[in-house]
C-alpha positions as YAML, in Angstrom:
chain: A
units: angstrom
residues:
- id: 1
  name: UNK
  ca: [78.45, 123.89, 36.59]
- id: 2
  name: UNK
  ca: [75.37, 122.82, 38.69]
- id: 3
  name: UNK
  ca: [75.94, 121.25, 42.31]
- id: 4
  name: UNK
  ca: [75.28, 117.42, 42.61]
- id: 5
  name: UNK
  ca: [73.13, 116.22, 45.46]
- id: 6
  name: UNK
  ca: [74.46, 113.54, 47.26]
- id: 7
  name: UNK
  ca: [71.75, 110.58, 48.33]
- id: 8
  name: UNK
  ca: [70.06, 111.83, 52.01]
- id: 9
  name: UNK
  ca: [68.79, 114.78, 53.23]
- id: 10
  name: UNK
  ca: [68.94, 118.25, 51.60]
- id: 11
  name: UNK
  ca: [72.26, 120.32, 53.31]
- id: 12
  name: UNK
  ca: [70.90, 122.25, 56.55]
- id: 13
  name: UNK
  ca: [71.60, 125.78, 55.04]
- id: 14
  name: UNK
  ca: [69.24, 124.55, 51.63]
- id: 15
  name: UNK
  ca: [65.98, 123.85, 53.85]
- id: 16
  name: UNK
  ca: [66.95, 126.87, 56.01]
- id: 17
  name: UNK
  ca: [66.66, 129.05, 52.61]
- id: 18
  name: UNK
  ca: [63.63, 127.24, 51.76]
- id: 19
  name: UNK
  ca: [61.46, 127.31, 54.97]
- id: 20
  name: UNK
  ca: [62.42, 130.67, 56.36]
- id: 21
  name: UNK
  ca: [58.98, 132.69, 55.21]
- id: 22
  name: UNK
  ca: [56.25, 134.18, 57.18]
- id: 23
  name: UNK
  ca: [52.96, 132.24, 57.82]
- id: 24
  name: UNK
  ca: [50.75, 134.98, 57.78]
- id: 25
  name: UNK
  ca: [47.22, 132.11, 57.55]
- id: 26
  name: UNK
  ca: [46.24, 132.66, 61.68]
- id: 27
  name: UNK
  ca: [44.81, 128.57, 61.21]
- id: 28
  name: UNK
  ca: [48.39, 127.34, 61.34]
- id: 29
  name: UNK
  ca: [49.76, 126.59, 64.67]
- id: 30
  name: UNK
  ca: [52.83, 124.94, 63.81]
- id: 31
  name: UNK
  ca: [54.42, 125.70, 60.28]
- id: 32
  name: UNK
  ca: [57.60, 124.39, 58.43]
- id: 33
  name: UNK
  ca: [61.16, 124.73, 59.77]
- id: 34
  name: UNK
  ca: [64.32, 122.73, 59.89]
- id: 35
  name: UNK
  ca: [63.80, 119.80, 61.83]
- id: 36
  name: UNK
  ca: [59.83, 120.33, 62.20]
- id: 37
  name: UNK
  ca: [58.76, 117.60, 60.14]
- id: 38
  name: UNK
  ca: [54.81, 118.03, 60.50]
- id: 39
  name: UNK
  ca: [53.21, 120.99, 60.57]
- id: 40
  name: UNK
  ca: [49.62, 121.81, 62.86]
- id: 41
  name: UNK
  ca: [46.63, 123.51, 61.28]
- id: 42
  name: UNK
  ca: [43.46, 124.59, 63.59]
- id: 43
  name: UNK
  ca: [40.28, 123.13, 61.75]
- id: 44
  name: UNK
  ca: [37.48, 124.62, 63.54]
- id: 45
  name: UNK
  ca: [36.68, 122.91, 66.93]
- id: 46
  name: UNK
  ca: [40.01, 120.26, 65.68]
- id: 47
  name: UNK
  ca: [43.42, 120.41, 64.25]
- id: 48
  name: UNK
  ca: [45.05, 118.43, 61.65]
- id: 49
  name: UNK
  ca: [48.49, 117.54, 61.85]
- id: 50
  name: UNK
  ca: [49.93, 117.12, 58.12]
- id: 51
  name: UNK
  ca: [52.93, 115.46, 57.20]
- id: 52
  name: UNK
  ca: [55.65, 114.83, 54.19]
- id: 53
  name: UNK
  ca: [58.67, 113.01, 54.13]
- id: 54
  name: UNK
  ca: [60.34, 111.75, 51.04]
- id: 55
  name: UNK
  ca: [61.95, 108.40, 51.76]
- id: 56
  name: UNK
  ca: [65.64, 108.55, 50.18]
- id: 57
  name: UNK
  ca: [66.94, 105.03, 50.18]
- id: 58
  name: UNK
  ca: [65.40, 102.41, 48.12]
- id: 59
  name: UNK
  ca: [65.20, 99.09, 50.27]
- id: 60
  name: UNK
  ca: [62.56, 96.30, 49.81]
- id: 61
  name: UNK
  ca: [60.92, 97.87, 53.17]
- id: 62
  name: UNK
  ca: [59.89, 100.87, 51.90]
- id: 63
  name: UNK
  ca: [56.19, 100.68, 52.57]
- id: 64
  name: UNK
  ca: [57.24, 99.96, 56.29]
- id: 65
  name: UNK
  ca: [59.66, 102.54, 56.82]
- id: 66
  name: UNK
  ca: [57.06, 105.35, 55.34]
- id: 67
  name: UNK
  ca: [54.91, 104.66, 57.84]
- id: 68
  name: UNK
  ca: [57.39, 104.40, 60.61]
- id: 69
  name: UNK
  ca: [58.70, 107.79, 59.82]
- id: 70
  name: UNK
  ca: [55.85, 109.98, 59.29]
- id: 71
  name: UNK
  ca: [54.22, 108.03, 61.92]
- id: 72
  name: UNK
  ca: [56.66, 108.93, 64.19]
- id: 73
  name: UNK
  ca: [57.01, 112.64, 63.02]
- id: 74
  name: UNK
  ca: [53.07, 113.31, 63.96]
- id: 75
  name: UNK
  ca: [53.44, 111.63, 67.48]
- id: 76
  name: UNK
  ca: [56.45, 114.19, 68.13]
- id: 77
  name: UNK
  ca: [53.74, 116.90, 67.64]
- id: 78
  name: UNK
  ca: [51.76, 115.03, 70.51]
- id: 79
  name: UNK
  ca: [48.95, 114.11, 67.56]
- id: 80
  name: UNK
  ca: [47.65, 110.53, 67.36]
- id: 81
  name: UNK
  ca: [47.66, 108.35, 63.54]
- id: 82
  name: UNK
  ca: [45.12, 107.77, 61.81]
...
């Protein structure tokens, strides 16, 4: 029987298994990891910070949460959201 997932984040062990692989591209300065919600990729003379975060709860303010959560995770890398 398949395991039923609860609403919210995936279990930490699942995240470790999904994200535990080597990054071979030297342009990737910061790759995926548990608790690391953004990646930093060298793009010539600049770096690109990319971010994705599923918002797993329903609310009337889903757009506001999507912007705030993603902008916050980008800011934790020291980057400025644009």
